[in-house]
C-alpha angles and dihedrals in degrees: 000000000000090000092051091051093048090053090051091051091049092048091050089053094053094055121101113275114249115274118251113233130187109244095183129010147307089226139150125242141163092038114188132172091269107019146031137187120234114204136191134168116210135207092232137020108277141141116262138191139191125213120201111173105308093340120101122186116189127201124202124246108301140115096242118054130189112180119184117213111198134182094054121155119233115250092020124123117226132193118208135196124203122202131186140182 
């Protein structure tokens, strides 16, 4: 019985990890002249990061992420990329 249980545990460990999906966002809030916060809520706990130009801000393992980007210039349009997992 113990050998069978161990085999099931090993089989479960070899399966693909669950996919991380965005439940809400990403979206931008708290926009100021020189900063903004990029938010994303995930389906499972995971690390996340946002890239804006050459800046990367990381967030530790969680389901809700709020990543502040600083050093922005007023009147400038920025593109951001959020990654999780």
